[in-house]
C-alpha positions in Angstrom: -66.6 39.2 -180.9 -65.9 39.8 -177.8 -67.8 38.3 -174.4 -68.2 42.1 -174.0 -70.1 43.1 -176.9 -72.1 40.5 -177.9 -75.5 42.6 -176.3 -76.5 45.8 -177.4 -78.5 48.7 -175.3 -81.8 47.3 -176.9 -80.9 43.7 -176.3 -79.9 44.0 -173.1 -82.9 46.2 -171.7 -85.0 43.2 -172.9 -82.7 40.4 -171.5 -83.4 42.2 -168.3 -87.2 42.8 -168.5 -87.9 38.8 -169.3 -85.3 37.9 -166.5 -86.8 40.5 -164.2 -90.5 38.8 -164.9 -88.5 35.5 -164.6 -87.0 36.1 -160.7 -89.9 37.0 -159.7 -92.0 33.8 -161.0 -89.9 31.7 -159.1 -89.0 33.8 -156.0 -85.8 35.3 -156.0 -85.4 37.9 -153.7 -83.5 41.4 -154.4 -80.7 40.9 -153.2 -80.2 37.4 -155.0 -81.2 39.2 -158.2 -78.7 42.1 -157.6 -75.6 39.9 -156.3 -76.4 36.9 -159.0 -78.1 38.9 -162.2 -75.2 41.6 -162.7 -74.7 43.4 -166.1 -71.9 40.8 -167.3 -74.3 37.8 -166.2 -76.8 38.6 -168.2 -74.8 39.0 -171.1 -73.2 35.8 -170.5 -76.9 34.3 -169.9 -77.7 35.9 -173.6 -74.9 34.1 -175.4 -76.0 31.0 -173.9 -79.2 31.6 -174.9 -78.5 33.0 -178.4 -76.2 29.7 -178.9 -79.4 27.6 -178.1 -77.2 26.3 -174.9 -80.3 26.9 -173.0 -83.4 28.4 -173.7 -85.3 29.5 -169.8 -84.2 29.5 -166.3 -86.7 27.3 -164.8 -86.1 27.3 -160.7 -83.5 27.9 -158.1 -82.1 24.8 -156.9 -79.7 26.1 -154.2 -77.7 28.9 -152.5 -74.3 29.0 -151.8 -71.5 30.9 -150.2 -70.2 31.3 -153.8 -72.8 30.8 -155.9 -76.1 29.7 -156.5 -77.4 26.8 -159.1 -80.8 26.9 -160.6 -82.8 24.3 -163.2 -82.9 25.5 -166.8 -84.4 24.2 -169.9 -82.8 23.6 -173.1 -84.4 24.2 -176.8 -85.0 20.7 -176.9 -86.6 20.4 -173.5 -84.4 18.9 -171.9 -83.5 19.5 -168.0 -80.0 21.2 -166.9 -78.7 22.5 -164.0 -76.7 26.0 -164.1 -74.3 27.1 -161.6 -73.8 31.4 -161.2 -70.9 32.1 -159.1 -71.2 34.9 -158.1 -68.5 37.9 -158.8 -69.5 40.6 -156.4 -70.0 38.3 -153.2 -68.3 35.1 -153.4 -66.8 34.4 -150.0 -63.3 32.6 -151.7 -61.4 33.2 -148.5 -59.1 30.5 -149.3 -59.0 30.2 -153.0 -55.5 31.0 -153.3 -54.7 27.6 -151.9 -56.6 25.7 -154.8 -55.5 28.0 -157.6 -52.0 28.5 -156.8 -49.9 25.7 -157.7 -52.3 24.0 -160.1 -50.1 24.6 -163.6 -53.3 24.6 -165.2 -53.4 28.4 -164.0 -49.9 29.3 -164.1 -50.7 32.8 -165.9 -53.8 33.9 -163.9 -54.3 37.2 -162.8 -55.3 39.0 -159.5 -58.8 40.2 -161.0 -61.7 38.7 -159.0 -63.5 38.9 -161.8 -60.7 36.8 -164.1 -60.4 34.5 -160.8 -64.0 33.7 -160.6 -63.9 33.0 -164.1 -60.6 31.0 -163.9 -62.8 29.0 -161.0 -65.7 28.4 -163.0 -63.5 26.4 -165.6 -61.4 24.6 -163.3 -65.3 23.3 -162.4 -65.9 22.3 -165.8 -62.2 20.7 -166.3 -62.2 18.8 -163.7 -65.6 17.6 -164.3 -64.6 16.5 -167.7 -61.6 14.3 -166.4 -64.0 12.9 -163.8 -66.2 12.1 -166.1 -64.0 10.5 -168.8 -62.8 7.9 -166.0 -66.8 6.9 -164.9 -67.1 8.9 -161.9 -70.6 9.6 -161.1 -71.0 13.2 -161.4 -72.9 15.7 -163.0 -71.8 16.1 -166.9 -70.1 19.5 -168.1 -71.8 20.9 -171.0 -70.7 24.6 -170.9 -68.8 27.0 -169.4 -68.5 30.5 -170.4 -67.6 33.3 -167.4 -69.0 32.6 -164.4 -72.1 30.2 -165.8 -71.5 26.6 -165.8 -74.2 24.7 -167.7 -74.0 20.6 -166.3 -76.5 17.7 -166.6 -79.5 18.2 -164.2 -79.6 15.5 -161.1 -82.9 14.7 -160.0 -86.6 14.0 -161.2 -89.2 16.6 -163.3 -90.3 17.7 -160.1 -87.6 17.6 -157.7 -83.5 17.8 -157.6 -81.6 15.0 -156.3 -81.1 15.7 -152.2 -78.0 16.1 -150.6 -76.5 12.4 -149.0 -77.1 14.4 -145.9 -80.9 14.6 -146.1 -81.6 11.3 -147.3 -81.8 7.9 -145.1 -79.3 5.2 -146.6 -80.5 2.3 -147.9 -77.4 0.6 -147.6 -74.5 2.5 -146.2 -71.8 0.4 -146.7 -72.2 0.2 -150.3 -72.4 3.6 -150.4 -69.0 4.4 -148.4 -67.5 1.8 -150.8 -68.9 3.6 -153.7 -67.6 7.0 -152.7 -64.4 6.0 -151.3 -63.9 3.9 -154.8 -64.6 7.2 -156.5 -61.9 9.0 -154.9 -59.3 6.7 -155.4 -60.3 6.4 -158.8 -60.3 10.0 -159.6 -56.6 9.7 -157.7 -55.2 6.7 -159.2 -56.6 7.1 -163.0 -57.6 10.9 -163.4 -54.8 12.4 -161.4 -57.1 14.8 -159.6 -58.1 15.4 -156.1 -61.7 16.5 -155.5 -60.8 18.7 -152.4 -63.8 19.0 -150.6 -66.0 15.6 -150.6 -68.3 15.5 -147.9 -72.0 14.4 -147.2 -72.9 18.2 -148.3 -71.1 17.4 -151.8 -73.1 14.0 -152.3 -76.1 13.8 -153.9 -78.1 10.6 -154.3 -79.5 10.1 -157.6 -81.5 6.8 -158.5 -80.1 5.4 -155.3 -76.9 5.5 -156.2 -73.7 8.7 -154.6 -72.9 11.5 -157.1 -70.0 13.6 -156.0 -70.7 17.7 -157.3 -68.8 20.9 -156.6 -65.6 20.4 -158.1 -64.4 23.9 -158.3 -61.7 23.4 -155.6 -60.4 20.4 -157.2 -56.6 20.0 -158.2 -54.1 17.5 -159.5 -52.2 15.0 -157.7 -48.7 17.4 -158.7 -50.7 20.5 -156.4 -48.3 21.3 -153.2 -51.5 20.3 -151.2 -53.3 17.3 -152.9 -51.9 14.9 -150.4 -53.6 17.2 -147.8 -56.9 17.7 -149.7 -57.0 13.8 -150.3 -56.8 13.1 -146.5 -59.2 15.2 -145.5 -61.9 14.0 -148.1 -61.1 10.5 -146.7 -61.6 11.6 -143.4 -65.0 13.6 -143.9 -66.2 10.1 -145.5 -65.1 8.0 -143.2 -66.0 10.1 -140.4 -69.8 10.8 -141.8 -70.4 6.7 -142.3 -69.0 6.3 -138.8 -72.3 7.7 -137.7 -73.6 5.3 -139.8 -72.4 2.4 -138.4 -70.1 1.7 -141.5 -66.5 0.8 -139.8 -63.4 1.8 -141.8 -59.9 3.1 -141.1 -58.7 6.8 -143.2 -55.4 6.1 -142.3 -55.1 2.7 -144.2 -57.7 3.9 -146.9 -55.2 6.8 -147.6 -51.9 4.3 -147.4 -53.8 2.2 -149.9 -55.1 4.6 -151.8 -51.2 6.7 -152.3 -49.2 3.1 -152.8 -47.3 2.8 -155.4 -48.4 0.2 -157.8 
């Protein structure tokens, strides 16, 4: 059965009413509701619910330029994070430089919805690569259309905070851990994140977790080295303000040198 047909009018109206009540309860404004929960996205949520991947949405965690992240609850009462990429209003100004050149998406059409769906799938696959080599990152659970379900990082009361909002107990140790993750991704997973920064690292149980892998590219991508340099520069620059001394050029050379 195609993804366009798993809701009839009656069940779609029922789901719409349920989401209206939930959205009202958790305090999402009308603009966000209209941007995020279009008919296609409602159908995707119905599929996730009918497949018992999730049970309900709990509350919003964050809002970004491209999408919104919510906390969800599964049928067995586990907590998950649910990222919903907005199809109609996402501001993917430079998406082509992350998609074009990636051999996994050679036959991608120029249709906006198809591009957003491919971007969601891309983040799912990148997370799989990162987790296989032991990188601290959310475990991907399911990707359907513009919705990505993944491991929730945080407590029962609060999601894990961004690194930029945390006073680090040991900046040097955290820096070394993140640089090691960047190196391992490049060497062992042949993956470059492309946007590592204090805004894309969560601190969970005093450990850094890298998030937002949608723009990640394989090392064979023509711009992978440029993105790698930027990741290293962003982290070195941030930690220099915390008293950590490091040379981004030497780190780049060490990561990319042939063994």
